[in-house]
C-alpha positions in Angstrom: -6.1 -33.9 2.4 -4.2 -37.1 3.6 -6.8 -40.3 3.8 -6.4 -43.2 5.5 -5.6 -46.8 3.1 -6.4 -50.0 3.2 -2.8 -51.2 3.3 -3.6 -55.4 2.0 -5.7 -53.4 -0.6 -2.9 -51.1 -1.9 -0.9 -54.3 -2.1 -3.0 -56.1 -3.9 -4.1 -53.4 -6.2 -0.2 -52.7 -6.9 0.3 -56.2 -8.0 -3.4 -56.8 -10.3 -2.0 -53.6 -11.9 1.4 -54.5 -13.1 2.8 -51.6 -10.8 1.0 -48.9 -12.2 -1.2 -48.7 -8.8 2.1 -48.9 -7.0 3.5 -46.1 -8.9 0.1 -44.0 -7.7 0.9 -45.0 -4.1 4.6 -43.9 -4.2 3.2 -40.5 -5.4 0.4 -40.0 -2.3 2.8 -41.3 0.0 5.4 -38.4 -0.9 2.7 -35.8 -1.2 1.3 -37.1 2.2 4.8 -37.4 4.3 5.3 -33.7 2.9 2.0 -32.4 4.4 2.8 -34.1 7.7 6.4 -32.9 8.1 6.1 -29.3 6.4 9.5 -28.1 7.9 11.5 -30.5 5.8 10.0 -30.0 2.0 11.2 -33.0 -0.5 10.4 -33.3 -3.9 6.6 -33.9 -4.8 5.4 -36.8 -5.3 5.7 -36.5 -9.2 9.0 -35.0 -9.0 9.9 -37.7 -6.8 9.3 -40.4 -8.9 10.7 -38.6 -12.1 14.2 -38.6 -9.9 13.2 -42.1 -9.8 13.3 -42.7 -13.3 16.1 -40.4 -14.6 18.8 -42.1 -11.8 17.7 -45.3 -12.8 16.1 -46.0 -9.3 19.1 -44.7 -7.3 17.1 -41.5 -5.6 14.8 -44.5 -4.2 17.2 -45.4 -1.9 17.6 -41.7 -0.7 13.8 -41.3 -0.9 12.8 -44.0 1.1 15.8 -42.7 4.1 14.2 -39.2 3.9 10.5 -40.7 3.9 11.5 -42.6 7.4 12.6 -39.8 9.2 10.4 -37.1 8.0 7.7 -39.9 9.5 9.7 -40.1 12.5 9.6 -36.6 13.3 6.2 -36.5 12.4 5.6 -39.1 15.2 7.6 -37.0 17.9 5.6 -34.2 17.2 2.6 -35.8 18.2 3.9 -37.5 21.1 4.0 -40.8 19.9 6.8 -43.6 19.6 9.0 -43.0 17.1 12.0 -45.4 15.8 14.6 -45.3 13.2 12.4 -46.0 10.4 14.4 -44.2 7.8 17.4 -47.3 7.9 14.8 -49.7 7.9 13.0 -48.5 4.7 16.6 -48.2 3.4 17.3 -51.4 4.0 13.7 -52.5 3.0 14.5 -50.5 -0.5 18.1 -51.8 -0.9 17.3 -55.8 -0.1 14.1 -55.5 -3.3 11.0 -55.1 -0.6 10.0 -51.9 -1.6 6.4 -52.6 -1.3 6.8 -53.6 2.2 8.7 -50.2 3.3 5.4 -48.6 1.3 3.3 -50.4 3.4 5.1 -49.5 6.8 5.2 -46.1 5.4 1.6 -46.4 4.9 1.3 -48.0 8.8 2.8 -44.8 9.6 0.8 -42.1 8.0 -2.7 -44.1 8.9 -2.0 -44.0 12.8 -1.2 -40.2 12.4 -4.4 -40.0 10.4 -6.2 -41.6 13.4 -4.9 -39.9 16.4 
């Protein structure tokens, strides 16, 4: 089940736990995105995290782009306005602002859960 998360709390918990909550958040974002747009299944959250570790972070770029694309498609299915989230999340991840990408992804998920 997809739950609405408080973005500020997720960011604070990620910093306070030295990134441990960030890993959990990453896994949840992946699983919830797969649930919102099941037509294009990618790796589950746990597998995606292991792939990020195995590729020394390179998979994170692919993950950010694909998650953005899936969220855009899920918003389009629901009649919501969408943009080019994949490119935005990819650029944020490339420039070291992955937590900002997480926050924006969570905002998209929250808006779909509400509506």
